[in-house]
N, C-alpha and C positions, 0 to 999 in steps of 0.2 A: 401195704399197697403194692401192686405190681409195678415193676420198673417200667420207665418210659421206653417204648421201642425206638430204635435209632432211625427208622424211616417208616413211612406209611405203606403198608403192604397192599397187595392187589385187592383184598377183600375190603379194606378201608376206602380205597379209591372207588371201588364199585358202589359201596354204600353212599359215598359222597355224590357220585354221579347220579345214582338212582334217586337220592333224596332231593337234589336240586331240580331234577326234571319232572318230578311227579306232580300231579294236579293238586295235591294237598298243600305243598309248599307254595306253588303258584297261587293257589287260592288265598293263602295267608298274605301274600304280597298285595293282591288286589283288594282284599278286605282291609288290610293295613292302610292302603291309600284311602279307601272310603272312610276309615276311622279318623285319619288325620286331616282330611279336607275341611270339615266344619270347625276344627278346633280354634283356629285363629279368628274366625268370623265374629264370634261373640266377644272377642277381646281386642287384639291389636288392630285388625282391619276396621272394626266398627269405631274404635277410638280415633283412628286416622281420619275417617270420614267426618266424625263430629268435630275434630280439631280443625280441619280445613273449613268447616262451616262456621267456625267461631263460637262453638259451645264452650262455656266456662269450665275451668279445670275441676271445680267441685262437682259439677254435674257428671263430668266424665268419670271422676273417681267413684261416685256413687254407683254408676252403671257397671263398674267392674264386678259388683256383687251378683250380676246375672249369671256368672259362671259357677255359682254354688252347687248346681246339680252334679258337677264332676266330683265334688268332695263327698257328697252324700248318696252317691248312686247305689251303694250297697243296701240302702233301705228298701228299694223296690226290686232288687235283683231276684229275691225269692219268687216274686210273681212271674218273672220270665222263666224261671226254672219249672214252676208248677204248670203253667198253661202253654199250650202250643196252638198256633193258628192253623187253619185247615189248608195251608198250601206251603210247599217247599220245605217241609220238615220242621222239626222242633226249633231249630236255630235260624235257618235262612228265612223262614216266614217272617219272624220278628225283624230281622235285618232289613228285609225288603220294605216292610211297613215304615220303619223309622227313616229309611232313605227317601221314601216318597214324602213323608211329612217334612223332612229337612228341605227337600227340593221346593216344596210349596211355600214353606216359611221363608227361605232365602229369596225366592221370587217376590213374595209379598213385601219384604223389607226393601227390595230394590225400588219400589214405588213410593217409599216414605221419604220425608225430608227432615233432617235434624233441625232446621231453622224454624219449622212450623210446629213442632211438638216432639218432645223426647219420650212421651209415654209409649208411642208406637215402637220406638227404638228399644226401649226397655223390655217391652213384651216380646218383640222379635228376637232380641239377644237372649232372653231367658228361654224361649222355646227352642232356639237353635242349640243352646247348651243342654237343655233337658233331653231333646231327641238325640243329640250327639252322644251324651253320656249313656243313654239307654242303648243306643247302637253299640257303643263300646262294650257294654256288659255282655251282649249276645255274641259279638265277634270274639271276645276273649273266650267265651264258653264254646263257641264253634271250634276254635283253634285247639282248645283243651280236649274236646271230644274227638276231633278228627285226626290230629297228627299222631303218628306212631311214636313210641318212646325215642327211637333213634333219629326222628325228624324234629324233635322239639327245639334243639339248638338252632338249626337252620330255619325252622318255622318262626322262632323268635326274631332271628335276624331279618327274615323276609318281611315280617310285620313291621319292624322298625324302619326298614328301608322304604316300604310303601308309605308308612305314616309320615316320615320326615320329608319325603318328596312331596306329598300332598300339602304338608304344612308350609313348605316353601311356595307352592302354587297359590294357596289361599292367603299367604302372608306377604312376602316380598314381591312376587310376580303380580299379585292382585293390585298392590299399590302402584306399580309401574303402569299397569293397564289402566287403572283409574285416572292416572295423570294424563293419559292420552285419549282414552275413549269415554271417560266419565264414570261415575260411581254406579249409575243405574245399569249401564251396559255390562260393567264388571260383575255385578251381583247376579244379573240374569245369566251370564255365561257360567258362573259358579253353580247356579241352580241347575242349569242344563248338564253340567259335568256331574253333579250329584245324582241327577236322574239317570244318567248313563251308567252309573255304578250298579244299578239294578240288574243290568244285563250280565255284568261280571258276577254278581251274587247268584244269578240263575245258574251259571256254569260251575260254581264252586261245588265240590263233591260233598256228599253226605257222609257222616261217620260210618265206618265199616261195621261197627257193633251198635245195634239198636238198643237203647236203654229206656226203660219205662220211667217217666217223670214221677216226682213225689205224688202220693195218692191224695194229699190234701194240702191246702195252703199252710196250715199249722205245721205240717211235717216239713214243708219247703222252708219255713222260717227257722224252726228249731233243729231240723235234721242236719244241716251243714256243720253246726258246732258239736252236736252230739256225736256225729260220725268222726269228726276230726279229733276230739278229745278221747275217743275210745281207742286211739292208736297209742302204742308205746312211745314214750318220749315226745308227746304232743307239745308240751310246754317248751321243751328245748327247740323244737322245730319252729314254734312261734317266735321264740327269741332270735333264732337265726334269721327269720324273715325281717325282723325289726333291725337287726344289727349288721346284716351283711354289707349293705351299702351306706352304713352310718358314717364311717370315716370319710368316704368320698363326698357325701352330701355335706358334711360338716365343713370340709375344705372349700367347697364351691359356694356355700351359702352367701358369702360376701365377696365373691370372686371379682365382679366388676368394680366394686368399691376399692378392693385391694389394688387392682391394676392402675386405678386412677390416683387414689390417695397414698397407697403404700409404695408402689413402684414408680409413680410419677409419669405415667403415660397420659396423653390427652384423650378426651372423649372420642375425637376423630380417629386417633391411632387405635384405640380399643375397638371401635366399630369396624374399621377397615381391615385390621390385622387379626386381632384376637378372635373376633366372632367368626371370621372366615376360616381361620385355622381350627377353631372349635368345631364348626360344621363338618369340614373335610375329615378331620381326625376322628370324630365320632362315627361318621358313616364308614370310614375305612376300618376302624376298630370293630364295628358291628359285623361287617362282612368277614373280617379275619377271624373274629371270635366264633361266628357260626361255622366256618370251615374247620377251625381247630377243635370245636366241640365234637364233631364227628370223630375226630382222632382221639381225643382225651376222654370223652364221656362226661357225665354229670359231675361226679365227685372231683375228679382231677381238674376239670374246668373251673369249678367253684374255688378250689384251692389256688390254682395258678393265677386266675384272673383276679381273685380277691387280694392276693399278695401284690400283684401288679398295681391295683388301685391304691393300696396302702403306700407302697414305695414311691409312687409318682407324686404323692403329696409333698414329699421332701424337695421336689424340684421347685415348688413355690417358695419354700424356705430359702432355697438358693437365690431365687429371683428377688426375694425381699432383702437379701444381703447385698446383692450387686446393684440393685436399683434399676434405673432406666437402661435396659439392654434388650434390643430387639431379638438377637439370637437366643438369649436365655428365655425371653418371654415366649417366643415361638416354640422352643423346645418344651418348656413347662406346660403350656396350654395344649400343644399337640400331643405329647406323650400322655398327659393326664386324661385327656378326652378319648384318646385311642384306648387306653386301659378301661375307662369308664364305659365305652361302647362294648368292649368284650364282657365286662362285668354285667352289663344290662342283659346281654344275650344269655349268660348262664343263669342269672336271676329269673328271667322270664321262663326259662326251661324248668327251673326249680318250682316256681309257682304252679305251672301246668302239671308237673309230676305230683304235686301234693293234692290236687283236686280230685274228688270223687265225681265221676261223670254224671251221677244222678243230681248233684248239686253244683255243677261246675260254674254256673253263672254266679250264684251266691258266694261260693267259696273263693273264686278268683277275685271278685269285687271286694270281699272282706279282707283277704290276705294282702291285696295290693294297697287297700286303704290303710291297713295296719303298718305296712312298710313305710308309709308316708307320715305316720303319726309323729314319730320322734323328730323328723326333719322339720316339721312345722314350727318347732320351738327353738331351732338351732340358731336362727339369725340374731336374736337378742343376746343369747349366751356367747356367740362368737364375738359380737361387738364388745361385750364386757371383758372377755379374755384378752382382746387386743389392747383396749384402752384402759382397762382396770375400772373398778367401781363395784356397785352393789347389783347383784343379779337376784331378781325376785321371780319365783315361779308361782303361777296362779292356776287354779283349776276350779271352774264353776264359780268364779268370783272370790274364791278363798285363797289366800296366800299360804302355800304349803312348803316354801323353801326360800330362805333369805341367806345369801352368801356374799361376803366382801372379798373380792378377788383383786390381786395385784395386776398391773399392766404387764403383759408378756411381750407386746409388740408382734408384728406380723411374722417374723421368722420363727420365733418360739411357738406361736400359735399353730403354724403348719406342722411343726414337729409334734405338737400335742395331737393334731388330727391323725397323724400316722399311728399313734398308739391307740386312738379310739377305734381304729379299723381292725386291730388285732383280735378283740373278742369275737367278732363275726367269723374270722378265719379259724379261730380255735374251736368254735361251735361246729364248723364244717368238719373238722377233723374228729371231734368228739362224736358226731352223728354219722361217721363214715359208713358204718354197717348199714344203717337205715337208708342212707343216700344211695349206696350201691344197689339196695333192693328196689329203689325207685327207677333204676336204669337197667333194664334187662339186657340191653344191647351192649353194655359196657364190656 
């Protein structure tokens, strides 16, 4: 691997300046905002409305299932690869349609009342999640098709900044507005904001290279996997997708419970301090990671950011040892989420680099879903590692693993999460030749 230069040369600064100011990265920001705006509506914001209306907790819990389209969006992604609408190109046409459907659905929900019937809320929440997940598929594909290799890091950063800003608007700010102007007015304003996103989609650029879509739906379904597994080292690359953020996700899976039960902070302290630090640090790390990505390139970014993610897990072990300490908590939460934001930037760039533009909607959806598979089962395992007991793994109703584990406690648990992050970093180094080939600008 080439040594790190001591400073960023003029060509690097020029690349950074050009990448930040070009319409492709700006389009990633605006489409990231469009992607993040409806995310909270089918979950937290809808739950807040129902809670204020006095809906019982069991009904609210059942309605959380309306977000399932986000989990299974890879199932219809091939359809969006295969077919194009007769306006605004292969990707922006679908984005515009889903934005219109989202705006209409959000406006319709605004005129419903949770006290008179939850069926309408369930239908509305499900449709918002369905159209939002479908919009995400095509926005991810647009970003993969449109961004140049040297822009992927900043494009990933721009998307996350837009997404998180929109999530704040539809989450926290929407609740504040609802408390003053009422729920109907709030949801109508969110519908209008979603509708305004169509204008920004109109001005997002088309890909520089026109690619013919798959010739049949069957090819759109089978082609993404056939193409991926025809590459040398495909299985190792899939393992890298699964393992790269594994240690980071493992450490954070019970993060709130640890801060309250393990470190002794109150719920109010966690909400006021930890969550604020989390948000600021993640946004700052995302921006810093995007800028540094231009300097380091894909391979070195994955190595440096991945190692940072692993090491920062040890700060939680320190916090578990010292207990209720605001300086240590702020340091641990801040540095960990800063590193996590950088890692997310590199990981997003990696997924884009691995996608074939013919199948970018399906491959991006499949790879991002695969990266979340392992994390789905980490919560129960983490709890057993901390408190001890029997861990049972099940798949399709069948028990496939039963292990009796001793209680490690929180400090040793976080040390374990550090070691679970190392296989992902090792895979990056093992696949360094292929990763360099994915980054022509390195």
